[in-house]
C-alpha beads as a LAMMPS data file, in Angstrom:
LAMMPS data file: protein, C-alpha beads

417 atoms
416 bonds

1 atom types
1 bond types

-500.0 500.0 xlo xhi
-500.0 500.0 ylo yhi
-500.0 500.0 zlo zhi

Masses

1 110.0

Atoms # bond

1 1 1 -9.219 -1.892 -9.156
2 1 1 -12.093 -3.917 -8.814
3 1 1 -13.471 -6.774 -11.070
4 1 1 -16.489 -5.245 -12.735
5 1 1 -18.215 -8.994 -14.190
6 1 1 -17.491 -10.498 -10.810
7 1 1 -18.960 -7.283 -9.273
8 1 1 -22.481 -7.985 -11.776
9 1 1 -22.468 -11.916 -11.147
10 1 1 -21.015 -12.933 -7.589
11 1 1 -22.809 -11.729 -5.059
12 1 1 -20.372 -12.717 -2.065
13 1 1 -17.418 -10.371 -4.027
14 1 1 -19.932 -8.050 -3.656
15 1 1 -20.469 -8.696 0.084
16 1 1 -16.998 -8.211 0.498
17 1 1 -16.869 -4.873 -0.808
18 1 1 -20.206 -3.498 1.027
19 1 1 -18.652 -4.979 4.281
20 1 1 -15.625 -2.161 3.762
21 1 1 -18.554 -0.015 4.137
22 1 1 -18.995 1.912 0.755
23 1 1 -19.979 5.257 -0.139
24 1 1 -24.062 4.554 -0.214
25 1 1 -25.324 3.983 -4.084
26 1 1 -21.786 3.755 -5.127
27 1 1 -22.081 0.799 -6.463
28 1 1 -25.117 1.127 -7.925
29 1 1 -24.443 4.023 -9.482
30 1 1 -21.201 1.733 -11.300
31 1 1 -23.078 -0.568 -11.923
32 1 1 -25.261 1.886 -14.326
33 1 1 -22.419 3.864 -15.662
34 1 1 -21.358 0.424 -16.955
35 1 1 -24.824 -0.131 -18.416
36 1 1 -24.605 2.802 -20.344
37 1 1 -21.471 2.350 -21.064
38 1 1 -21.664 -1.047 -22.997
39 1 1 -24.496 0.026 -24.804
40 1 1 -22.333 2.896 -25.891
41 1 1 -20.224 0.403 -27.316
42 1 1 -22.859 -1.655 -29.225
43 1 1 -23.940 1.594 -30.806
44 1 1 -20.345 2.773 -31.612
45 1 1 -19.756 -1.025 -32.982
46 1 1 -22.485 -0.115 -35.110
47 1 1 -22.046 2.897 -36.836
48 1 1 -18.502 1.886 -36.828
49 1 1 -19.555 -1.318 -39.323
50 1 1 -22.120 0.874 -41.029
51 1 1 -19.705 3.753 -41.964
52 1 1 -16.896 0.733 -43.444
53 1 1 -20.109 -0.592 -45.214
54 1 1 -21.067 2.897 -46.697
55 1 1 -17.377 3.509 -47.730
56 1 1 -16.795 0.328 -49.453
57 1 1 -19.929 0.972 -51.662
58 1 1 -18.678 4.750 -52.555
59 1 1 -16.065 2.791 -54.521
60 1 1 -18.907 0.315 -56.258
61 1 1 -21.266 2.975 -57.022
62 1 1 -22.307 4.369 -60.434
63 1 1 -20.659 8.052 -60.714
64 1 1 -24.610 9.469 -60.707
65 1 1 -24.905 7.869 -57.482
66 1 1 -21.425 8.728 -55.747
67 1 1 -21.707 12.369 -55.008
68 1 1 -25.162 11.169 -52.226
69 1 1 -23.007 7.938 -51.436
70 1 1 -20.226 10.251 -50.102
71 1 1 -22.745 12.462 -48.307
72 1 1 -24.331 9.836 -46.554
73 1 1 -20.762 8.489 -45.322
74 1 1 -19.670 11.501 -44.183
75 1 1 -22.802 11.792 -42.464
76 1 1 -22.129 8.459 -40.422
77 1 1 -18.474 9.618 -40.141
78 1 1 -19.867 12.771 -38.038
79 1 1 -22.492 10.377 -36.180
80 1 1 -19.877 7.911 -35.338
81 1 1 -17.506 10.822 -34.241
82 1 1 -19.949 12.139 -31.575
83 1 1 -20.954 8.587 -30.288
84 1 1 -17.327 7.672 -29.639
85 1 1 -17.030 11.455 -27.791
86 1 1 -19.872 9.686 -25.573
87 1 1 -18.303 6.354 -25.311
88 1 1 -15.172 8.282 -24.009
89 1 1 -17.103 10.185 -21.483
90 1 1 -18.942 6.932 -20.273
91 1 1 -16.039 4.655 -20.122
92 1 1 -13.937 8.456 -18.316
93 1 1 -17.117 7.948 -15.983
94 1 1 -16.935 4.011 -14.885
95 1 1 -13.366 4.179 -14.408
96 1 1 -13.156 7.013 -12.201
97 1 1 -16.477 4.868 -10.286
98 1 1 -14.361 2.184 -10.143
99 1 1 -11.317 3.636 -8.452
100 1 1 -13.439 4.615 -5.750
101 1 1 -14.755 1.291 -5.010
102 1 1 -12.174 -0.948 -2.496
103 1 1 -11.083 -4.832 -2.906
104 1 1 -13.422 -6.955 -1.117
105 1 1 -12.821 -7.586 2.011
106 1 1 -11.897 -11.564 2.498
107 1 1 -14.399 -13.477 3.587
108 1 1 -12.134 -14.600 7.290
109 1 1 -11.246 -10.941 7.773
110 1 1 -13.850 -10.510 11.212
111 1 1 -16.724 -7.956 10.830
112 1 1 -16.727 -4.404 12.398
113 1 1 -14.872 -1.693 11.849
114 1 1 -11.681 0.286 14.062
115 1 1 -12.351 -1.789 17.584
116 1 1 -12.937 -4.877 16.122
117 1 1 -9.655 -6.473 15.219
118 1 1 -9.697 -10.194 16.799
119 1 1 -6.251 -11.142 18.973
120 1 1 -4.671 -14.177 17.220
121 1 1 -1.647 -14.239 19.669
122 1 1 0.286 -12.584 22.244
123 1 1 3.818 -12.962 22.938
124 1 1 5.926 -11.820 25.952
125 1 1 4.409 -9.977 28.843
126 1 1 3.297 -6.176 29.312
127 1 1 6.137 -4.370 31.810
128 1 1 5.700 -1.895 33.811
129 1 1 6.633 1.817 32.374
130 1 1 10.566 2.338 32.626
131 1 1 11.718 5.767 34.779
132 1 1 11.266 7.903 31.215
133 1 1 9.061 7.819 28.258
134 1 1 10.821 7.348 24.767
135 1 1 10.264 11.045 24.267
136 1 1 12.261 12.074 27.964
137 1 1 14.331 9.589 27.346
138 1 1 15.609 10.130 23.910
139 1 1 15.999 13.893 24.688
140 1 1 18.120 12.911 27.924
141 1 1 20.354 11.012 25.945
142 1 1 20.645 13.729 23.100
143 1 1 19.486 11.199 20.358
144 1 1 16.568 13.078 18.852
145 1 1 16.102 16.700 18.607
146 1 1 12.704 17.875 17.902
147 1 1 13.462 21.840 18.700
148 1 1 16.176 22.452 15.573
149 1 1 14.117 19.783 13.574
150 1 1 11.014 22.281 14.623
151 1 1 13.208 24.971 13.355
152 1 1 14.362 23.872 10.642
153 1 1 11.135 21.869 9.031
154 1 1 8.214 22.542 11.104
155 1 1 6.367 19.914 13.613
156 1 1 6.640 16.487 13.390
157 1 1 10.247 16.401 12.338
158 1 1 12.908 15.253 14.040
159 1 1 17.141 14.970 14.087
160 1 1 18.149 11.489 14.734
161 1 1 21.445 11.845 16.732
162 1 1 24.646 10.307 18.196
163 1 1 23.710 6.470 19.108
164 1 1 20.271 6.523 17.897
165 1 1 21.474 7.128 14.314
166 1 1 24.033 4.407 14.775
167 1 1 20.868 1.889 16.302
168 1 1 19.171 3.097 12.890
169 1 1 21.702 1.624 10.858
170 1 1 22.170 -1.295 12.742
171 1 1 18.564 -2.098 12.666
172 1 1 18.585 -1.425 8.938
173 1 1 21.444 -4.044 8.602
174 1 1 20.353 -6.846 10.784
175 1 1 16.598 -6.677 9.496
176 1 1 17.745 -6.472 5.461
177 1 1 20.218 -9.593 5.955
178 1 1 16.959 -11.644 7.742
179 1 1 15.064 -10.859 4.530
180 1 1 17.825 -11.864 2.099
181 1 1 18.607 -14.997 3.817
182 1 1 14.567 -15.227 3.311
183 1 1 14.997 -14.858 -0.690
184 1 1 14.356 -11.016 -0.629
185 1 1 15.808 -9.287 -3.386
186 1 1 17.289 -6.149 -1.719
187 1 1 15.841 -2.590 -3.296
188 1 1 16.519 0.969 -3.036
189 1 1 13.869 2.274 -4.822
190 1 1 12.763 6.350 -5.754
191 1 1 10.615 8.192 -3.472
192 1 1 9.159 10.618 -5.857
193 1 1 6.992 8.956 -8.580
194 1 1 4.401 9.620 -11.003
195 1 1 0.118 9.798 -10.143
196 1 1 -0.271 6.643 -12.430
197 1 1 2.345 4.469 -10.054
198 1 1 0.092 6.071 -6.936
199 1 1 -2.808 4.903 -8.758
200 1 1 -1.877 1.437 -9.557
201 1 1 -0.105 0.954 -6.333
202 1 1 -3.689 1.268 -4.612
203 1 1 -3.083 4.551 -2.938
204 1 1 -5.433 6.857 -5.145
205 1 1 -7.505 8.754 -4.634
206 1 1 -8.170 6.943 -1.484
207 1 1 -5.086 8.374 -0.029
208 1 1 -4.316 11.250 -2.033
209 1 1 -5.099 13.556 1.648
210 1 1 -2.104 11.961 3.010
211 1 1 0.461 12.598 -0.078
212 1 1 2.995 15.141 -0.327
213 1 1 2.786 16.269 -3.845
214 1 1 5.800 18.534 -6.351
215 1 1 3.055 20.142 -8.481
216 1 1 5.576 21.476 -10.574
217 1 1 6.947 18.159 -11.540
218 1 1 4.203 16.209 -11.208
219 1 1 5.624 13.760 -8.745
220 1 1 4.741 12.263 -4.967
221 1 1 6.738 11.541 -2.325
222 1 1 5.606 7.942 -1.023
223 1 1 4.775 6.984 2.154
224 1 1 6.337 3.213 1.934
225 1 1 8.497 1.762 -0.385
226 1 1 5.595 -0.493 -1.361
227 1 1 4.702 1.760 -4.022
228 1 1 7.875 2.264 -6.416
229 1 1 8.399 -1.668 -5.785
230 1 1 4.593 -2.651 -7.127
231 1 1 6.018 -0.643 -10.689
232 1 1 8.994 -3.620 -10.597
233 1 1 6.534 -5.738 -12.752
234 1 1 4.182 -3.321 -14.133
235 1 1 2.818 -4.522 -17.715
236 1 1 4.911 -7.783 -17.303
237 1 1 3.895 -11.637 -17.916
238 1 1 6.085 -13.427 -15.135
239 1 1 6.645 -17.240 -15.601
240 1 1 5.167 -18.860 -12.796
241 1 1 8.690 -20.402 -12.168
242 1 1 9.575 -17.104 -11.398
243 1 1 6.857 -16.629 -8.642
244 1 1 6.986 -15.418 -5.872
245 1 1 9.256 -12.430 -6.569
246 1 1 10.119 -10.770 -3.440
247 1 1 11.827 -7.310 -2.679
248 1 1 13.022 -5.787 0.224
249 1 1 13.068 -1.986 0.002
250 1 1 14.414 0.510 2.405
251 1 1 13.726 4.153 1.876
252 1 1 12.434 7.392 3.764
253 1 1 9.187 7.697 3.786
254 1 1 6.524 10.263 3.575
255 1 1 3.284 11.443 5.388
256 1 1 1.590 14.202 5.875
257 1 1 -0.616 12.388 8.525
258 1 1 -4.028 14.490 7.639
259 1 1 -6.574 13.914 10.394
260 1 1 -3.841 13.508 12.881
261 1 1 -3.733 17.272 14.577
262 1 1 -2.788 16.836 18.587
263 1 1 -1.817 13.133 18.220
264 1 1 1.392 11.494 19.316
265 1 1 3.049 14.677 19.123
266 1 1 5.341 14.154 21.605
267 1 1 8.911 12.005 20.244
268 1 1 8.973 10.054 16.591
269 1 1 5.641 7.911 16.883
270 1 1 4.037 10.230 14.510
271 1 1 5.918 12.237 12.231
272 1 1 6.098 13.442 8.387
273 1 1 9.571 11.496 7.372
274 1 1 10.432 8.044 8.464
275 1 1 12.599 5.512 7.188
276 1 1 11.500 2.343 7.083
277 1 1 12.088 -1.777 5.246
278 1 1 9.188 -2.897 3.709
279 1 1 8.357 -6.835 2.020
280 1 1 7.174 -6.838 -0.966
281 1 1 6.067 -9.856 -2.960
282 1 1 4.580 -10.557 -6.163
283 1 1 2.950 -13.965 -5.458
284 1 1 0.934 -16.997 -7.822
285 1 1 -2.650 -16.503 -7.017
286 1 1 -3.098 -19.629 -5.365
287 1 1 -0.010 -19.417 -2.677
288 1 1 -1.225 -16.121 -1.578
289 1 1 -2.722 -16.842 1.356
290 1 1 0.575 -18.627 2.383
291 1 1 2.619 -15.690 1.406
292 1 1 0.508 -14.320 3.404
293 1 1 1.694 -16.077 6.406
294 1 1 5.183 -15.886 5.906
295 1 1 5.284 -12.236 5.668
296 1 1 3.654 -12.341 8.842
297 1 1 6.032 -14.694 10.506
298 1 1 9.234 -12.997 9.521
299 1 1 7.604 -10.013 11.259
300 1 1 6.806 -11.598 14.251
301 1 1 10.699 -13.208 13.801
302 1 1 11.980 -9.321 13.829
303 1 1 10.058 -8.024 16.501
304 1 1 10.629 -11.276 18.664
305 1 1 14.001 -10.848 17.811
306 1 1 14.459 -7.721 19.624
307 1 1 13.214 -9.099 22.718
308 1 1 9.860 -6.516 22.282
309 1 1 6.738 -8.191 23.618
310 1 1 3.781 -8.192 21.137
311 1 1 0.336 -9.141 19.774
312 1 1 -1.068 -10.064 16.352
313 1 1 -4.354 -8.798 15.373
314 1 1 -6.629 -9.558 12.331
315 1 1 -7.830 -6.258 11.349
316 1 1 -11.694 -5.896 10.960
317 1 1 -13.587 -5.769 7.551
318 1 1 -14.402 -2.082 8.015
319 1 1 -10.961 -0.661 9.318
320 1 1 -9.098 -2.059 5.943
321 1 1 -7.518 0.090 3.397
322 1 1 -9.131 0.494 -0.085
323 1 1 -6.503 -1.976 -1.081
324 1 1 -6.300 -5.002 1.060
325 1 1 -8.775 -7.921 1.406
326 1 1 -7.069 -8.631 4.382
327 1 1 -4.424 -7.560 7.110
328 1 1 -2.511 -8.400 10.237
329 1 1 -1.126 -6.011 12.534
330 1 1 2.026 -6.702 15.273
331 1 1 1.204 -4.408 17.781
332 1 1 4.159 -3.983 20.816
333 1 1 3.860 -2.345 24.315
334 1 1 4.147 0.734 25.131
335 1 1 5.086 0.664 28.940
336 1 1 4.733 4.267 29.204
337 1 1 0.863 4.571 27.652
338 1 1 -0.431 0.735 29.788
339 1 1 -1.297 -0.437 25.882
340 1 1 -0.513 -1.913 22.480
341 1 1 0.628 0.076 19.703
342 1 1 1.007 -0.606 15.968
343 1 1 4.346 -1.612 14.806
344 1 1 3.820 -3.407 11.445
345 1 1 1.274 -4.661 9.018
346 1 1 1.136 -6.764 6.536
347 1 1 -1.688 -6.669 3.541
348 1 1 -2.573 -9.601 1.100
349 1 1 -4.353 -7.095 -1.902
350 1 1 -4.952 -10.284 -3.960
351 1 1 -5.166 -9.003 -7.922
352 1 1 -6.228 -5.945 -6.942
353 1 1 -3.070 -3.553 -7.399
354 1 1 -2.051 -6.109 -10.503
355 1 1 -5.600 -5.331 -11.888
356 1 1 -4.273 -1.684 -12.738
357 1 1 -0.555 -2.528 -13.159
358 1 1 -1.159 -5.301 -15.874
359 1 1 1.169 -7.728 -13.941
360 1 1 -0.119 -11.214 -14.785
361 1 1 1.843 -14.642 -14.674
362 1 1 1.604 -17.587 -17.294
363 1 1 0.546 -20.846 -15.898
364 1 1 -1.116 -23.200 -17.402
365 1 1 -1.042 -22.008 -21.358
366 1 1 -2.874 -19.410 -20.022
367 1 1 -2.323 -15.801 -17.852
368 1 1 -3.748 -15.102 -14.663
369 1 1 -3.115 -11.936 -12.535
370 1 1 -0.786 -12.020 -9.925
371 1 1 -1.397 -11.583 -6.017
372 1 1 0.502 -8.295 -4.758
373 1 1 1.268 -8.339 -0.885
374 1 1 3.602 -5.878 1.600
375 1 1 4.250 -6.282 5.185
376 1 1 6.746 -3.794 7.448
377 1 1 9.978 -5.319 8.156
378 1 1 10.757 -2.565 10.154
379 1 1 9.669 1.029 10.823
380 1 1 12.943 2.279 11.666
381 1 1 12.201 5.084 14.004
382 1 1 9.008 3.453 16.009
383 1 1 11.188 0.349 16.520
384 1 1 13.738 2.498 18.486
385 1 1 10.884 4.016 20.220
386 1 1 9.795 0.761 21.590
387 1 1 13.826 -0.435 22.188
388 1 1 13.849 3.140 24.192
389 1 1 11.484 2.209 26.837
390 1 1 11.884 -1.426 27.077
391 1 1 15.945 -1.602 26.906
392 1 1 16.363 1.515 29.320
393 1 1 17.660 0.436 32.685
394 1 1 17.169 1.937 36.365
395 1 1 20.425 4.077 36.290
396 1 1 20.092 5.788 32.548
397 1 1 21.708 3.110 30.441
398 1 1 20.977 0.930 27.211
399 1 1 20.894 -2.407 27.194
400 1 1 21.734 -2.827 22.918
401 1 1 19.431 -5.904 21.908
402 1 1 21.809 -9.298 21.267
403 1 1 21.074 -9.187 17.465
404 1 1 22.391 -5.765 16.638
405 1 1 24.719 -5.969 19.256
406 1 1 27.493 -7.302 16.445
407 1 1 26.195 -4.066 13.764
408 1 1 27.030 -1.391 16.780
409 1 1 29.845 -2.997 18.080
410 1 1 28.536 -2.478 21.714
411 1 1 26.313 -4.289 24.710
412 1 1 25.446 -1.116 26.023
413 1 1 25.434 2.757 26.026
414 1 1 25.580 4.904 28.736
415 1 1 23.662 7.988 30.141
416 1 1 25.336 11.541 28.813
417 1 1 27.898 12.384 31.652

Bonds

1 1 1 2
2 1 2 3
3 1 3 4
4 1 4 5
5 1 5 6
6 1 6 7
7 1 7 8
8 1 8 9
9 1 9 10
10 1 10 11
11 1 11 12
12 1 12 13
13 1 13 14
14 1 14 15
15 1 15 16
16 1 16 17
17 1 17 18
18 1 18 19
19 1 19 20
20 1 20 21
21 1 21 22
22 1 22 23
23 1 23 24
24 1 24 25
25 1 25 26
26 1 26 27
27 1 27 28
28 1 28 29
29 1 29 30
30 1 30 31
31 1 31 32
32 1 32 33
33 1 33 34
34 1 34 35
35 1 35 36
36 1 36 37
37 1 37 38
38 1 38 39
39 1 39 40
40 1 40 41
41 1 41 42
42 1 42 43
43 1 43 44
44 1 44 45
45 1 45 46
46 1 46 47
47 1 47 48
48 1 48 49
49 1 49 50
50 1 50 51
51 1 51 52
52 1 52 53
53 1 53 54
54 1 54 55
55 1 55 56
56 1 56 57
57 1 57 58
58 1 58 59
59 1 59 60
60 1 60 61
61 1 61 62
62 1 62 63
63 1 63 64
64 1 64 65
65 1 65 66
66 1 66 67
67 1 67 68
68 1 68 69
69 1 69 70
70 1 70 71
71 1 71 72
72 1 72 73
73 1 73 74
74 1 74 75
75 1 75 76
76 1 76 77
77 1 77 78
78 1 78 79
79 1 79 80
80 1 80 81
81 1 81 82
82 1 82 83
83 1 83 84
84 1 84 85
85 1 85 86
86 1 86 87
87 1 87 88
88 1 88 89
89 1 89 90
90 1 90 91
91 1 91 92
92 1 92 93
93 1 93 94
94 1 94 95
95 1 95 96
96 1 96 97
97 1 97 98
98 1 98 99
99 1 99 100
100 1 100 101
101 1 101 102
102 1 102 103
103 1 103 104
104 1 104 105
105 1 105 106
106 1 106 107
107 1 107 108
108 1 108 109
109 1 109 110
110 1 110 111
111 1 111 112
112 1 112 113
113 1 113 114
114 1 114 115
115 1 115 116
116 1 116 117
117 1 117 118
118 1 118 119
119 1 119 120
120 1 120 121
121 1 121 122
122 1 122 123
123 1 123 124
124 1 124 125
125 1 125 126
126 1 126 127
127 1 127 128
128 1 128 129
129 1 129 130
130 1 130 131
131 1 131 132
132 1 132 133
133 1 133 134
134 1 134 135
135 1 135 136
136 1 136 137
137 1 137 138
138 1 138 139
139 1 139 140
140 1 140 141
141 1 141 142
142 1 142 143
143 1 143 144
144 1 144 145
145 1 145 146
146 1 146 147
147 1 147 148
148 1 148 149
149 1 149 150
150 1 150 151
151 1 151 152
152 1 152 153
153 1 153 154
154 1 154 155
155 1 155 156
156 1 156 157
157 1 157 158
158 1 158 159
159 1 159 160
160 1 160 161
161 1 161 162
162 1 162 163
163 1 163 164
164 1 164 165
165 1 165 166
166 1 166 167
167 1 167 168
168 1 168 169
169 1 169 170
170 1 170 171
171 1 171 172
172 1 172 173
173 1 173 174
174 1 174 175
175 1 175 176
176 1 176 177
177 1 177 178
178 1 178 179
179 1 179 180
180 1 180 181
181 1 181 182
182 1 182 183
183 1 183 184
184 1 184 185
185 1 185 186
186 1 186 187
187 1 187 188
188 1 188 189
189 1 189 190
190 1 190 191
191 1 191 192
192 1 192 193
193 1 193 194
194 1 194 195
195 1 195 196
196 1 196 197
197 1 197 198
198 1 198 199
199 1 199 200
200 1 200 201
201 1 201 202
202 1 202 203
203 1 203 204
204 1 204 205
205 1 205 206
206 1 206 207
207 1 207 208
208 1 208 209
209 1 209 210
210 1 210 211
211 1 211 212
212 1 212 213
213 1 213 214
214 1 214 215
215 1 215 216
216 1 216 217
217 1 217 218
218 1 218 219
219 1 219 220
220 1 220 221
221 1 221 222
222 1 222 223
223 1 223 224
224 1 224 225
225 1 225 226
226 1 226 227
227 1 227 228
228 1 228 229
229 1 229 230
230 1 230 231
231 1 231 232
232 1 232 233
233 1 233 234
234 1 234 235
235 1 235 236
236 1 236 237
237 1 237 238
238 1 238 239
239 1 239 240
240 1 240 241
241 1 241 242
242 1 242 243
243 1 243 244
244 1 244 245
245 1 245 246
246 1 246 247
247 1 247 248
248 1 248 249
249 1 249 250
250 1 250 251
251 1 251 252
252 1 252 253
253 1 253 254
254 1 254 255
255 1 255 256
256 1 256 257
257 1 257 258
258 1 258 259
259 1 259 260
260 1 260 261
261 1 261 262
262 1 262 263
263 1 263 264
264 1 264 265
265 1 265 266
266 1 266 267
267 1 267 268
268 1 268 269
269 1 269 270
270 1 270 271
271 1 271 272
272 1 272 273
273 1 273 274
274 1 274 275
275 1 275 276
276 1 276 277
277 1 277 278
278 1 278 279
279 1 279 280
280 1 280 281
281 1 281 282
282 1 282 283
283 1 283 284
284 1 284 285
285 1 285 286
286 1 286 287
287 1 287 288
288 1 288 289
289 1 289 290
290 1 290 291
291 1 291 292
292 1 292 293
293 1 293 294
294 1 294 295
295 1 295 296
296 1 296 297
297 1 297 298
298 1 298 299
299 1 299 300
300 1 300 301
301 1 301 302
302 1 302 303
303 1 303 304
304 1 304 305
305 1 305 306
306 1 306 307
307 1 307 308
308 1 308 309
309 1 309 310
310 1 310 311
311 1 311 312
312 1 312 313
313 1 313 314
314 1 314 315
315 1 315 316
316 1 316 317
317 1 317 318
318 1 318 319
319 1 319 320
320 1 320 321
321 1 321 322
322 1 322 323
323 1 323 324
324 1 324 325
325 1 325 326
326 1 326 327
327 1 327 328
328 1 328 329
329 1 329 330
330 1 330 331
331 1 331 332
332 1 332 333
333 1 333 334
334 1 334 335
335 1 335 336
336 1 336 337
337 1 337 338
338 1 338 339
339 1 339 340
340 1 340 341
341 1 341 342
342 1 342 343
343 1 343 344
344 1 344 345
345 1 345 346
346 1 346 347
347 1 347 348
348 1 348 349
349 1 349 350
350 1 350 351
351 1 351 352
352 1 352 353
353 1 353 354
354 1 354 355
355 1 355 356
356 1 356 357
357 1 357 358
358 1 358 359
359 1 359 360
360 1 360 361
361 1 361 362
362 1 362 363
363 1 363 364
364 1 364 365
365 1 365 366
366 1 366 367
367 1 367 368
368 1 368 369
369 1 369 370
370 1 370 371
371 1 371 372
372 1 372 373
373 1 373 374
374 1 374 375
375 1 375 376
376 1 376 377
377 1 377 378
378 1 378 379
379 1 379 380
380 1 380 381
381 1 381 382
382 1 382 383
383 1 383 384
384 1 384 385
385 1 385 386
386 1 386 387
387 1 387 388
388 1 388 389
389 1 389 390
390 1 390 391
391 1 391 392
392 1 392 393
393 1 393 394
394 1 394 395
395 1 395 396
396 1 396 397
397 1 397 398
398 1 398 399
399 1 399 400
400 1 400 401
401 1 401 402
402 1 402 403
403 1 403 404
404 1 404 405
405 1 405 406
406 1 406 407
407 1 407 408
408 1 408 409
409 1 409 410
410 1 410 411
411 1 411 412
412 1 412 413
413 1 413 414
414 1 414 415
415 1 415 416
416 1 416 417
């Protein structure tokens, strides 16, 4: 949720919103609606004061005057009820419009849209394509079965099998261990949440079209454990000394992938269900930029530890999601396509979600909204497919990344006989 006062009074704040290419006229609609809401607040307050005064006068009036005063008080009561109804409708309109407005882009975020991200650094060199791309290799090894998954569930689902399933468990164990050593609390959160939780995390209304709904129970399947993790401190006031509060969430995630028809249909690059380890941090507002860099450094350590060549890109303002003030992506070289593809991202939401959640920090005798940040530690299926290409040998053997060998119990996996 945005700060309406800053929208009115701070030109830089408004400019940060406009850099995200909001719907034309939205900000003007919102400020006009808020003007009407504030006018009605004054009207209701005035009527309430008059009604209270009229009620007090009834007891003081002479008996012959009381019927008239009672009638006048009743009329004021009806007028107040009508004004309160108008105020409730006006407040609902302000809230609906405010929910459409994205978090302002950080001034440091590059200008432009999807094609204007800025590469900050590249680590490792692109390599030539392997004998088989990730989809063909996974099929050859018997690791991914999309045919039977389509029979069971439809397109964009997969069975992960044999050593690929063991590699997933090894990845989750290794990554979670890295995060625990960095002070993150390991968490397995619920993956079904209420609409309120989706909204407070910053995903509704903008991402509703990507979410699977369970209408009979008024619940939604999450696309990232960031959503339930954000609710851990809903409505709480945290002590300054407790920050940052860091959580490492492991969960299955579900996304409809609306609008991606015909895109990345082979293998497990873009599927409806996948597992992920997610970092989430409640940060002191004065320290969130440093916390953002910390999350990014952990992501680089994980991707680099797997031996994958990668680059870090700073996402342009017009390509940021509604909740993010700034976002960095880590892209890995996909040899079969000869290009960099996104593997992880990390975002600073500043106080956008905390304002909806009501999560604050007590510092210096006052309270302030915390800042929330999130970052993918490991999108398991996508990480595996990059490994399928980079760790594949000409004879079909798979060389297990060194960091996973203690968890998997072997150095190589041979092709099926």
